[in-house]
Each structure stands twice: as structure tokens, then as C-alpha cells.
C-alpha positions as CSV (number, residue, x, y, z in Angstrom):
1,M,-44.6,105.8,-111.2
2,K,-47.0,107.7,-109.0
3,R,-50.2,105.7,-107.9
4,V,-53.6,106.7,-107.1
5,V,-54.5,105.8,-103.5
6,S,-58.0,105.5,-102.4
7,I,-59.4,104.6,-99.0
8,S,-62.1,101.9,-98.6
9,D,-65.3,103.0,-96.6
10,A,-64.1,100.3,-94.0
11,A,-61.0,101.8,-93.7
12,L,-62.4,105.5,-93.3
13,E,-64.7,104.1,-90.6
14,E,-61.9,102.4,-88.9
15,L,-60.0,105.7,-88.9
16,D,-62.8,107.7,-87.8
17,E,-63.3,105.3,-84.7
18,V,-59.8,105.3,-83.5
19,S,-59.7,109.3,-84.0
20,A,-63.2,109.3,-82.1
21,Y,-61.6,107.2,-79.1
22,L,-58.1,109.1,-79.0
23,A,-60.6,112.3,-78.7
24,I,-62.4,111.1,-75.7
25,E,-59.6,109.1,-74.2
26,G,-56.8,111.5,-74.8
27,S,-57.5,114.7,-76.3
28,P,-59.0,116.3,-79.6
29,E,-55.7,117.6,-80.5
30,A,-54.2,114.2,-79.8
31,A,-56.8,112.8,-82.2
32,D,-56.1,115.3,-85.0
33,R,-52.4,114.6,-84.6
34,W,-52.8,110.9,-85.0
35,L,-55.3,111.2,-87.9
36,A,-53.0,113.7,-90.1
37,V,-50.0,111.4,-89.4
38,M,-51.9,108.3,-90.5
39,L,-53.3,109.9,-93.7
40,L,-50.1,111.3,-94.5
41,A,-48.5,107.9,-94.2
42,I,-51.4,106.4,-96.3
43,H,-51.1,109.0,-99.1
44,G,-47.2,108.3,-99.2
45,L,-48.2,105.1,-100.8
46,H,-48.4,107.0,-104.2
47,S,-44.9,106.2,-104.1
48,M,-43.2,102.8,-104.0
49,P,-46.2,101.1,-102.2
50,E,-44.5,97.7,-103.1
51,R,-41.6,98.7,-100.4
52,C,-44.1,97.4,-97.8
53,P,-43.8,93.8,-96.7
54,L,-47.0,91.4,-97.4
55,A,-49.6,91.6,-94.8
56,L,-50.4,88.7,-92.4
57,E,-53.4,88.0,-94.1
58,E,-51.8,87.2,-97.1
59,Q,-52.1,83.6,-96.4
60,F,-55.8,83.9,-97.0
61,N,-55.3,85.4,-100.4
62,L,-54.7,82.2,-102.6
63,S,-56.9,83.2,-105.3
64,K,-54.7,83.7,-108.6
65,G,-54.9,87.3,-110.2
66,K,-56.0,88.8,-106.8
67,P,-53.8,91.7,-105.6
68,R,-51.4,90.9,-103.0
69,L,-52.1,92.1,-99.5
70,R,-49.7,94.7,-98.3
71,Q,-49.2,96.3,-94.9
72,L,-47.6,99.7,-93.7
73,I,-46.9,100.0,-90.3
74,V,-47.7,103.5,-88.7
75,G,-46.9,103.8,-85.0
76,N,-48.9,101.1,-83.6
77,Y,-51.5,100.5,-86.3
78,R,-51.2,98.2,-89.6
79,V,-52.7,99.6,-93.1
80,I,-53.6,96.8,-95.0
81,F,-53.6,97.8,-98.7
82,T,-53.5,96.3,-102.4
83,V,-51.7,97.5,-105.2
84,K,-53.0,97.0,-108.8
85,G,-51.6,98.7,-111.7
86,R,-51.5,102.3,-110.7
87,A,-54.0,102.1,-108.1
88,V,-53.4,101.5,-104.6
89,R,-56.5,100.6,-102.3
90,V,-56.4,101.0,-98.6
91,L,-58.7,98.2,-97.3
92,H,-58.5,98.3,-93.3
93,V,-56.5,100.2,-90.8
94,R,-56.0,98.0,-87.5
95,H,-53.9,98.3,-84.3
96,A,-51.2,96.0,-84.6
97,A,-51.9,94.1,-81.3
98,R,-55.3,93.1,-82.7
99,R,-55.7,89.6,-84.4
100,P,-55.0,89.4,-88.2
101,L,-58.4,89.8,-90.1
102,T,-60.2,86.5,-91.1
103,P,-61.1,85.7,-94.7
104,E,-64.6,86.8,-93.9
105,E,-63.5,90.3,-92.7
106,L,-61.3,90.6,-95.6
107,G,-64.7,90.4,-97.9
């Protein structure tokens, strides 16, 4: 079953921030390549998103009925998302070296 993938405003902002940083510190071409790879991987979640393991932040997701927090590793980045029915919602994109999100940051 193909899923509909959406990206939260927070995740879009995080993608923009990393892309801008890479354009300044590296090159605009490197930033464009990174963003293209990330978006391709994110939109690839339309097929079998459950193949991805639970995210580190799942330990904070204790409410019954809440979708499980999963993560897709893309290079040095973690794409944190949920799956509910036919919907995949990307919540955050974080460098893997960063600490896990707190419950407050998850919203």
C-alpha cells in the first residue's frame, strides 16, 4: 500500500537550515545535492515505512493511541516520522550526532 508523505513545518525549517549551512560552509551545489538526497529518501517512505526502526524518542511516546515514532537514517541525518493509516508524517530532520529530542521538542 502506497502512503501519502507529508513534511511538517518544523522538518521543512530544519531541512532549510542545514541546506543553507552547507551552501555557506561548502558550496551551493553540495547543498542542492544533499537536499535532493534527503527529499528522495523522505518521499521514499511512501513504500513500507514500517521497515524503519523505532526512533530514540519513542521512549517518550507513552500515550496509547499515539503513532509510533520511527527514524530513517540518511547519511549522517535522522528523519523522525510517524505512520498512521495511509499517512506518513515527517516531524524532524536532525544530525545523528545531536542528542535525542526532548518530549517538549516533540510537541
